[in-house]
LOMI-829393 format. One record per residue (C-alpha): residue number from 1; y, z, x. Coordinates in Angstrom, 3 decimals, always signed. Last residue first. Layout:
residues N
(NUM; (Y; Z; X))
...
end
This chain:
residues 302
(302; (+37.302; +10.922; -26.974))
(301; (+38.932; +13.504; -24.890))
(300; (+38.792; +16.955; -25.352))
(299; (+37.583; +19.153; -28.404))
(298; (+33.858; +19.870; -29.465))
(297; (+33.880; +18.261; -32.765))
(296; (+35.857; +15.314; -31.743))
(295; (+33.789; +12.907; -33.137))
(294; (+33.016; +14.708; -36.444))
(293; (+35.251; +13.760; -39.021))
(292; (+36.063; +10.434; -38.111))
(291; (+32.606; +9.575; -36.849))
(290; (+30.960; +11.125; -39.613))
(289; (+33.075; +9.323; -42.528))
(288; (+32.810; +6.137; -40.539))
(287; (+29.091; +6.793; -40.518))
(286; (+28.821; +7.368; -44.021))
(285; (+30.360; +4.403; -45.304))
(284; (+28.495; +2.197; -42.888))
(283; (+25.170; +4.092; -44.154))
(282; (+26.049; +2.814; -48.249))
(281; (+26.262; -0.685; -47.019))
(280; (+23.133; -0.491; -44.844))
(279; (+21.250; +1.067; -47.975))
(278; (+22.017; -1.784; -49.888))
(277; (+21.185; -4.417; -47.026))
(276; (+17.968; -2.539; -46.729))
(275; (+17.131; -3.104; -50.655))
(274; (+17.465; -6.483; -50.253))
(273; (+15.442; -7.075; -47.668))
(272; (+12.561; -4.773; -49.027))
(271; (+12.648; -0.966; -48.474))
(270; (+9.248; +0.813; -49.539))
(269; (+9.729; +3.127; -46.928))
(268; (+6.600; +2.183; -44.784))
(267; (+7.461; -1.130; -45.404))
(266; (+10.571; -0.715; -43.945))
(265; (+9.339; +0.549; -40.788))
(264; (+6.563; -1.624; -40.618))
(263; (+9.801; -4.698; -40.463))
(262; (+10.637; -2.539; -37.660))
(261; (+9.496; -4.206; -34.802))
(260; (+11.494; -7.289; -36.129))
(259; (+14.562; -5.496; -34.719))
(258; (+13.577; -6.547; -31.451))
(257; (+14.137; -3.835; -29.042))
(256; (+17.384; -2.624; -27.559))
(255; (+18.636; -3.309; -23.771))
(254; (+21.298; -5.206; -24.220))
(253; (+23.707; -5.921; -26.955))
(252; (+26.245; -3.777; -26.945))
(251; (+26.111; -2.592; -23.411))
(250; (+29.004; -4.968; -21.968))
(249; (+31.153; -3.966; -24.761))
(248; (+31.214; +0.061; -23.881))
(247; (+28.429; +1.885; -26.394))
(246; (+29.522; +4.418; -28.922))
(245; (+28.555; +2.740; -32.156))
(244; (+27.604; -0.839; -30.876))
(243; (+26.981; -1.839; -34.816))
(242; (+23.018; -3.136; -34.077))
(241; (+22.545; +0.289; -31.714))
(240; (+23.906; +2.633; -35.226))
(239; (+21.137; +0.593; -37.321))
(238; (+18.397; +0.275; -35.284))
(237; (+18.913; +4.320; -34.798))
(236; (+19.064; +4.336; -38.464))
(235; (+15.804; +2.311; -38.757))
(234; (+13.931; +4.781; -36.445))
(233; (+15.578; +7.601; -38.257))
(232; (+13.827; +6.725; -41.185))
(231; (+10.737; +5.829; -40.139))
(230; (+10.155; +9.375; -38.003))
(229; (+11.321; +10.789; -41.826))
(228; (+8.548; +8.367; -43.138))
(227; (+6.208; +9.385; -40.769))
(226; (+6.563; +13.468; -40.881))
(225; (+3.474; +14.760; -43.115))
(224; (+1.149; +12.569; -40.751))
(223; (+0.451; +8.681; -40.332))
(222; (+1.623; +7.651; -37.081))
(221; (+5.158; +6.256; -36.498))
(220; (+6.209; +3.100; -35.095))
(219; (+7.047; +3.597; -31.750))
(218; (+10.615; +4.358; -29.835))
(217; (+11.595; +7.534; -32.180))
(216; (+8.130; +9.164; -30.831))
(215; (+9.131; +12.168; -28.940))
(214; (+12.764; +12.948; -30.226))
(213; (+11.053; +12.856; -33.921))
(212; (+8.178; +14.612; -33.297))
(211; (+10.411; +17.553; -31.986))
(210; (+12.370; +17.108; -35.326))
(209; (+9.442; +17.443; -37.408))
(208; (+7.497; +19.924; -35.754))
(207; (+10.816; +22.316; -35.770))
(206; (+12.802; +22.860; -32.814))
(205; (+12.700; +26.056; -30.210))
(204; (+15.101; +24.824; -27.936))
(203; (+12.785; +25.081; -25.340))
(202; (+10.422; +22.994; -27.237))
(201; (+13.061; +20.378; -27.940))
(200; (+13.309; +20.031; -24.219))
(199; (+9.996; +19.266; -23.254))
(198; (+10.226; +16.736; -26.217))
(197; (+13.503; +15.173; -24.733))
(196; (+11.887; +14.495; -21.492))
(195; (+8.916; +12.881; -23.532))
(194; (+11.292; +10.496; -25.641))
(193; (+13.537; +9.642; -22.704))
(192; (+11.169; +8.239; -20.422))
(191; (+9.176; +9.495; -17.371))
(190; (+8.179; +7.877; -13.999))
(189; (+11.592; +7.888; -13.210))
(188; (+12.564; +3.866; -12.342))
(187; (+9.346; +2.544; -14.267))
(186; (+9.578; +5.169; -17.261))
(185; (+12.838; +4.843; -17.614))
(184; (+13.053; +0.845; -17.534))
(183; (+9.760; +0.889; -19.817))
(182; (+11.597; +3.300; -22.425))
(181; (+14.786; +1.164; -22.485))
(180; (+12.798; -2.066; -23.553))
(179; (+12.797; -4.827; -20.555))
(178; (+14.639; -7.741; -20.961))
(177; (+17.517; -6.739; -18.716))
(176; (+20.408; -4.309; -19.551))
(175; (+20.775; -0.758; -20.915))
(174; (+19.477; +0.953; -17.988))
(173; (+21.966; +1.658; -15.783))
(172; (+21.230; +3.032; -12.124))
(171; (+23.372; +4.476; -9.646))
(170; (+20.423; +6.321; -8.138))
(169; (+22.586; +9.856; -8.948))
(168; (+23.310; +8.129; -12.235))
(167; (+19.857; +7.934; -13.374))
(166; (+18.871; +11.116; -12.159))
(165; (+21.644; +12.850; -13.630))
(164; (+21.168; +10.832; -17.031))
(163; (+17.169; +11.574; -17.142))
(162; (+17.776; +15.832; -18.317))
(161; (+20.527; +14.681; -21.249))
(160; (+18.991; +11.566; -22.336))
(159; (+15.698; +13.685; -23.554))
(158; (+18.074; +14.727; -26.528))
(157; (+17.748; +11.163; -27.581))
(156; (+16.764; +12.138; -31.173))
(155; (+18.633; +15.419; -31.805))
(154; (+21.232; +14.007; -34.212))
(153; (+18.975; +12.009; -36.289))
(152; (+16.389; +14.804; -36.207))
(151; (+19.214; +16.967; -37.838))
(150; (+20.166; +14.404; -40.129))
(149; (+16.454; +14.019; -41.051))
(148; (+15.759; +17.782; -41.625))
(147; (+19.341; +17.747; -43.851))
(146; (+17.857; +14.580; -46.064))
(145; (+14.466; +16.552; -46.661))
(144; (+15.759; +19.326; -47.768))
(143; (+18.359; +18.006; -50.284))
(142; (+15.514; +15.881; -52.141))
(141; (+14.687; +12.377; -50.844))
(140; (+15.636; +9.878; -53.143))
(139; (+15.491; +6.918; -50.974))
(138; (+18.834; +6.097; -50.632))
(137; (+19.702; +10.022; -50.229))
(136; (+16.992; +9.675; -47.141))
(135; (+19.209; +6.873; -46.124))
(134; (+22.124; +8.386; -46.548))
(133; (+20.725; +11.250; -44.471))
(132; (+19.198; +8.681; -41.618))
(131; (+22.853; +7.036; -41.324))
(130; (+24.812; +10.694; -40.916))
(129; (+21.931; +11.440; -37.868))
(128; (+22.064; +7.865; -36.259))
(127; (+26.042; +8.064; -36.472))
(126; (+26.294; +11.309; -35.330))
(125; (+24.337; +10.618; -32.357))
(124; (+26.123; +7.378; -31.583))
(123; (+29.464; +9.329; -31.757))
(122; (+27.568; +12.097; -29.183))
(121; (+26.285; +9.475; -27.049))
(120; (+29.876; +7.497; -27.005))
(119; (+31.539; +10.362; -25.938))
(118; (+33.523; +8.627; -22.974))
(117; (+31.406; +5.149; -23.323))
(116; (+27.942; +4.579; -23.472))
(115; (+25.515; +1.873; -21.591))
(114; (+22.737; +4.438; -20.638))
(113; (+24.394; +4.711; -17.540))
(112; (+27.477; +5.336; -18.612))
(111; (+26.031; +8.893; -20.141))
(110; (+28.979; +10.598; -19.546))
(109; (+28.927; +14.263; -20.971))
(108; (+29.606; +14.409; -24.989))
(107; (+25.990; +15.121; -25.847))
(106; (+25.889; +18.627; -24.296))
(105; (+29.051; +19.722; -25.435))
(104; (+28.330; +18.707; -29.026))
(103; (+24.854; +20.724; -29.057))
(102; (+26.025; +23.941; -30.297))
(101; (+27.947; +22.974; -33.039))
(100; (+25.965; +19.709; -34.325))
(99; (+22.825; +22.282; -34.191))
(98; (+24.598; +25.343; -36.212))
(97; (+25.634; +22.996; -38.761))
(96; (+22.410; +21.164; -39.358))
(95; (+20.700; +24.754; -39.329))
(94; (+23.058; +25.949; -41.576))
(93; (+22.049; +23.102; -43.923))
(92; (+18.743; +24.214; -44.428))
(91; (+20.522; +27.757; -45.526))
(90; (+21.948; +26.678; -48.675))
(89; (+25.222; +23.689; -49.080))
(88; (+27.678; +25.977; -51.408))
(87; (+25.841; +29.509; -50.503))
(86; (+25.275; +28.614; -47.190))
(85; (+29.202; +27.720; -46.454))
(84; (+30.698; +30.553; -48.580))
(83; (+29.178; +32.919; -45.997))
(82; (+30.090; +31.026; -42.818))
(81; (+33.581; +31.632; -44.300))
(80; (+36.837; +29.779; -45.608))
(79; (+35.167; +26.606; -47.143))
(78; (+38.501; +24.835; -48.735))
(77; (+37.952; +23.371; -52.073))
(76; (+36.208; +20.343; -53.463))
(75; (+33.711; +20.365; -50.160))
(74; (+32.785; +16.238; -49.307))
(73; (+30.428; +17.080; -46.571))
(72; (+31.800; +14.063; -44.360))
(71; (+34.945; +14.657; -45.384))
(70; (+35.499; +17.711; -42.834))
(69; (+35.312; +21.245; -44.091))
(68; (+31.622; +21.839; -43.385))
(67; (+31.953; +20.414; -39.945))
(66; (+35.496; +22.467; -39.102))
(65; (+33.860; +25.564; -40.500))
(64; (+31.141; +25.287; -38.034))
(63; (+33.739; +24.770; -34.598))
(62; (+35.270; +27.827; -35.711))
(61; (+32.353; +30.240; -36.107))
(60; (+30.592; +28.559; -33.129))
(59; (+34.054; +29.948; -31.550))
(58; (+34.202; +33.172; -33.332))
(57; (+30.567; +34.183; -31.294))
(56; (+29.794; +37.371; -32.302))
(55; (+30.256; +37.933; -36.368))
(54; (+27.541; +34.751; -36.150))
(53; (+24.735; +37.334; -35.774))
(52; (+26.032; +39.688; -38.831))
(51; (+26.894; +36.549; -40.727))
(50; (+23.116; +35.377; -39.930))
(49; (+21.378; +38.982; -41.183))
(48; (+23.448; +39.059; -44.375))
(47; (+22.039; +36.032; -45.810))
(46; (+18.686; +37.167; -45.760))
(45; (+16.066; +35.832; -43.612))
(44; (+12.633; +35.208; -45.233))
(43; (+12.215; +32.126; -43.297))
(42; (+10.819; +31.876; -40.140))
(41; (+12.472; +28.608; -38.740))
(40; (+15.959; +29.920; -39.775))
(39; (+15.351; +33.267; -38.320))
(38; (+14.501; +31.293; -34.846))
(37; (+17.183; +28.895; -35.339))
(36; (+19.544; +31.589; -36.156))
(35; (+17.987; +33.719; -32.903))
(34; (+18.501; +30.271; -30.470))
(33; (+21.888; +29.854; -31.088))
(32; (+22.793; +33.718; -30.403))
(31; (+21.191; +33.144; -27.158))
(30; (+22.996; +29.971; -26.336))
(29; (+21.198; +26.799; -26.338))
(28; (+19.789; +26.021; -22.656))
(27; (+20.360; +22.990; -20.392))
(26; (+17.207; +22.194; -18.703))
(25; (+17.024; +22.054; -15.109))
(24; (+16.094; +25.515; -14.508))
(23; (+13.259; +24.922; -16.745))
(22; (+11.928; +23.231; -13.279))
(21; (+8.470; +21.536; -15.077))
(20; (+8.672; +18.758; -16.766))
(19; (+11.917; +17.165; -15.551))
(18; (+10.766; +17.901; -12.037))
(17; (+7.340; +16.973; -12.339))
(16; (+8.524; +13.687; -13.601))
(15; (+10.890; +13.411; -10.886))
(14; (+8.355; +14.103; -8.065))
(13; (+6.085; +11.475; -9.737))
(12; (+8.624; +8.873; -9.800))
(11; (+9.757; +9.232; -6.493))
(10; (+6.054; +9.011; -4.508))
(9; (+5.557; +6.201; -6.596))
(8; (+8.794; +4.074; -5.354))
(7; (+7.666; +5.839; -1.755))
(6; (+4.616; +4.326; -1.967))
(5; (+6.078; +1.254; -2.955))
(4; (+8.382; +1.057; -0.012))
(3; (+5.519; +1.761; +2.503))
(2; (+3.444; -0.985; +1.532))
(1; (+0.387; -0.054; -0.012))
end
């Protein structure tokens, strides 16, 4: 084996091992957020427990109230407390509010190696989240399903948080060329953002549904209880990429799969071409509202 090829293989194996095994390389959600997620995941908690926890982080509360009072949620009146927000939206929406407020700083970083501009990955994530929630509503799904789809869409690309530092140090852009993105990542780093993201999802104690979306959003969903949600997020992801949301001009049409690959997702959800066009019209309005309302959630420049 030629020395250069051997060095590349060794680098890929070392990088893969670092990403999967070095917990210090993985960003952590604040302890408060982890406690809230555990309460939500376990079930049975009452509102007073959440209020008690949230009193310890006024910044997080302020961000959450910005989210719930944005046009994206369409409240008829101003919501002034988390208690009101939970009473109006329910506990399921609380998970989305907490995660949107706490993950924005990670997703707003520089992801130019993926073709995103400025806070482009955050904007893209918002687009996928709001699109997935709207598509779920279009499909007649209940509120709990819609909020799960929102969270899954918001966090589907978290693996890029782990891989972008390696790509940036290499001076490697992965959005161009003919090969699908996950194949390029694997060829360069020995791991793709789906596998890396699943590891981070486990650390963040995300639900099995969200973890499955993170781990397999570039593959047609396997049969199981979450396959329709996976298909919903995949279609919303396709929709956001086709619109070029968050991307620089040179990256808008690069490094994305053939839309024909998503025909099976449409079939799984019972959407023909006409219904899919109608759904996209509603998704476009929701995406515009989400980006307008939430793109600057954590402050700073867009």
